[in-house]
N, C-alpha and C positions, 0 to 999 in steps of 0.2 A: 504494500500500500504506500502511496506517495505521501510525503510530508506536506502538511498544510502550509501555504506560503502567504504571508501578509504582503500584499502588493504595495501598500503605502510604505511599509518598512523597507522593502526591497528597493523601491524608487528612491527613498531618502538615502539609503546606504550607497547606492550607485552615484547619486549626486555628490555626496560627501567624498567618495573616492575620486571622482573626477576633479573636484575642487582641490584635493590634495596634490594630484598630479600637476594641475595647473600652477599651484603655488610653488612646487619644486622647479618647474620650468621657469617661472618668473624670477625666482631667487637666482637661478643660474644666469639668466639673461640680463636682469637689471640690477641685481644686488651688488653692493660694494662691501669690501672687507672693512674691518675696523681700522686697519692701517690706512686705507684709502681715505676714509672719512677724516681721520686725524691729520693726514697730510693736507687735505683740502682746507681744513679749518686753520692749520698753521700758515698756509700760504695766504689765506684771506686776511688773517691777523697781521702778517708781515706787510702786506700791501697797504692795509689801513694805517699802520704805524708810519710807513714811508710817506704816504699821502699827507698825514697829519703833520709830519715833520717838515714837509715842504710847503706847508700852508703859510701864506703871508698874513701878517698881523695887520689889522686895520688901524688907521690913525686916530679915529674917534669911535664913539659908540654907535654911530649910524652906519658904519661899515664902508664909508667913503674915504 
């Protein structure tokens, strides 16, 4: 005799499995490592410091 199958549960399980596969593919395609994120942050901070260091000071409070 065949086992009774709940179609709602089977549909949800398939959807969940498909989502997991998609998540793995997206992590491989779009993901960045911790080192990549740290490097990008460090570069942005360095650029900001360099720009702030080269900023000209205004003569008065109006900025002229």
